[in-house]
C-alpha positions as CSV (number, residue, x, y, z in Angstrom):
1,M,-43.8,7.5,-95.4
2,T,-40.8,8.3,-93.2
3,D,-37.3,7.3,-94.3
4,H,-35.5,9.0,-91.4
5,I,-35.6,8.0,-87.6
6,D,-34.8,10.8,-85.2
7,L,-32.5,9.3,-82.4
8,D,-32.1,12.5,-80.5
9,G,-32.8,11.9,-76.9
10,Y,-32.0,8.1,-77.1
11,D,-28.9,6.6,-75.6
12,R,-27.1,5.5,-78.8
13,D,-25.0,3.0,-76.9
14,L,-28.2,0.8,-76.4
15,F,-28.7,0.3,-80.1
16,V,-26.9,-1.8,-82.6
17,D,-25.9,0.4,-85.6
18,D,-28.1,3.2,-84.3
19,R,-31.3,1.1,-84.9
20,P,-33.8,1.5,-82.1
21,G,-35.3,-1.8,-80.9
22,V,-32.1,-3.8,-81.5
23,S,-30.2,-3.7,-78.4
24,D,-26.6,-4.7,-77.9
25,H,-27.0,-4.5,-74.1
26,V,-25.4,-7.5,-72.2
27,D,-27.0,-8.5,-69.0
28,P,-24.2,-8.6,-66.3
29,D,-26.2,-11.4,-64.4
30,P,-27.3,-13.9,-67.1
31,P,-29.5,-16.7,-66.0
32,P,-27.8,-19.8,-64.7
33,R,-26.7,-22.3,-67.4
34,L,-28.7,-25.5,-66.9
35,V,-27.0,-27.6,-69.4
36,P,-26.0,-31.0,-67.9
37,E,-22.3,-31.6,-67.3
38,I,-21.5,-35.0,-68.6
39,D,-18.2,-36.8,-67.7
40,E,-17.0,-40.2,-69.0
41,Y,-14.5,-42.4,-67.2
42,D,-12.4,-45.4,-68.0
43,T,-11.9,-46.8,-64.5
44,N,-10.1,-50.0,-65.5
45,G,-7.8,-48.7,-68.2
46,D,-9.2,-50.9,-71.0
47,G,-10.0,-47.9,-73.4
48,S,-13.8,-48.2,-72.9
49,V,-16.1,-46.0,-70.9
50,D,-17.1,-47.7,-67.6
51,V,-18.7,-44.9,-65.7
52,V,-20.7,-41.8,-66.8
53,T,-21.6,-39.0,-64.4
54,V,-24.1,-36.2,-65.0
55,D,-24.6,-33.0,-63.0
56,T,-28.1,-32.0,-63.9
57,D,-28.5,-29.1,-61.6
58,D,-25.2,-27.2,-62.2
59,D,-24.1,-27.5,-58.5
60,G,-20.7,-29.1,-59.4
61,R,-21.7,-32.6,-58.0
62,A,-23.0,-35.6,-60.0
63,D,-26.7,-36.4,-59.7
64,I,-26.8,-39.4,-62.0
65,W,-24.1,-42.2,-62.4
66,Q,-24.2,-44.8,-65.2
67,Y,-22.1,-48.0,-64.9
68,D,-21.0,-50.6,-67.3
69,L,-20.7,-53.4,-64.7
70,D,-19.6,-56.3,-66.9
71,G,-17.2,-54.4,-69.2
72,N,-19.0,-54.9,-72.5
73,G,-19.6,-51.3,-73.4
74,V,-23.3,-51.2,-72.5
75,I,-24.6,-49.4,-69.4
76,D,-26.3,-52.0,-67.0
77,M,-26.8,-49.8,-63.9
78,T,-27.9,-46.2,-63.5
79,G,-27.8,-44.5,-60.0
80,Y,-29.5,-41.3,-59.0
81,D,-29.0,-38.9,-56.1
82,L,-32.7,-38.1,-55.3
83,N,-32.2,-35.8,-52.3
84,G,-29.1,-33.9,-53.2
85,D,-26.8,-35.4,-50.6
86,G,-24.2,-36.6,-53.2
87,R,-24.9,-40.3,-52.6
88,I,-26.8,-42.7,-54.8
89,D,-30.4,-43.2,-53.5
90,Q,-31.9,-45.1,-56.4
91,K,-30.4,-47.7,-58.6
92,E,-31.8,-49.0,-61.8
93,Y,-30.6,-52.3,-63.4
94,D,-30.9,-53.6,-66.9
95,H,-29.6,-57.1,-66.3
96,D,-30.5,-58.5,-69.7
97,E,-29.2,-55.4,-71.5
98,D,-32.4,-54.9,-73.6
99,G,-32.5,-51.2,-73.0
100,R,-35.3,-51.5,-70.4
101,V,-35.0,-51.3,-66.6
102,D,-35.5,-54.7,-64.9
103,V,-35.0,-53.7,-61.3
104,V,-35.3,-50.4,-59.4
105,R,-33.9,-50.3,-55.8
106,V,-34.3,-47.2,-53.5
107,D,-32.2,-46.9,-50.4
108,L,-32.7,-43.3,-49.0
109,N,-31.1,-44.0,-45.5
110,H,-28.0,-45.6,-47.1
111,D,-28.0,-48.6,-44.8
112,G,-27.5,-51.0,-47.8
113,R,-31.0,-52.4,-47.5
114,P,-33.5,-50.9,-49.9
115,E,-36.8,-49.5,-48.6
116,L,-38.4,-50.1,-52.0
117,V,-37.8,-52.4,-54.9
118,Q,-39.7,-52.5,-58.1
119,Y,-39.1,-55.3,-60.7
120,D,-40.3,-56.9,-63.9
121,S,-41.5,-60.4,-62.7
122,D,-42.5,-61.7,-66.1
123,G,-39.8,-60.2,-68.5
124,D,-42.2,-58.1,-70.5
125,G,-40.3,-54.9,-69.9
126,A,-42.8,-53.4,-67.5
127,L,-42.1,-53.0,-63.7
128,D,-45.0,-54.9,-62.4
129,R,-44.1,-55.9,-58.8
130,L,-43.3,-53.7,-55.8
131,L,-41.6,-54.7,-52.6
132,R,-41.7,-52.4,-49.6
133,D,-40.1,-52.3,-46.1
134,T,-43.3,-51.0,-44.5
135,D,-42.1,-51.3,-40.9
136,G,-38.6,-49.9,-41.3
137,D,-36.8,-53.1,-40.1
138,G,-34.7,-53.4,-43.3
139,I,-36.6,-56.4,-44.5
140,L,-38.8,-56.1,-47.6
141,D,-42.2,-57.1,-46.4
142,R,-44.4,-57.9,-49.3
143,S,-44.8,-58.0,-53.0
144,D,-47.6,-56.2,-54.5
145,P,-48.7,-56.0,-58.2
146,I,-48.4,-52.5,-59.6
147,H,-51.6,-51.5,-61.4
148,D,-51.2,-47.8,-61.7
149,T,-47.7,-47.1,-63.1
150,S,-48.0,-43.4,-62.7
151,H,-46.7,-43.9,-59.1
152,T,-43.7,-46.0,-60.1
153,V,-40.2,-44.6,-59.6
154,P,-39.2,-42.5,-62.7
155,H,-35.9,-43.3,-64.6
156,W,-33.6,-41.0,-66.5
157,G,-33.5,-42.8,-69.8
158,P,-32.8,-46.0,-71.8
159,N,-29.7,-48.1,-71.8
160,A,-26.9,-46.5,-73.8
161,R,-23.6,-47.3,-75.4
162,Y,-20.8,-44.9,-75.0
163,G,-17.7,-44.2,-77.0
164,G,-14.1,-44.4,-75.8
165,A,-13.0,-42.7,-72.7
């Protein structure tokens, strides 16, 4: 059994307390930090959070916005920048504030008229109807039942309550 480790020939600066295999080397180019940056705002000065922004890709611009539209401290609308242009492309609404999305509106060309709307037609908490603008005229053309929910528009998370600004 050996009780001595010969470190001759090794660069001792690469070891912690001269122990081989334990390096104190610091990478000068660490991987990017992908922890979301979350900011809360009190836009009307009432002491409660009205808007929450989230930068999920560390580019310095918000990708997700959450709004308390009626001022009761519960988030009712969440917006997403789906294509990275800095504008909201998808809006999700929880009108009855039960923590489940009731309506999803997608407006990728930012003309104020959605190309796609999904909604819960019977109040069971599942998005079961789909409206689409199939011809690009800005008018939603038809309502189709959604049978395969794997193709529905994803959402970031449930309704939330936030603390003071």
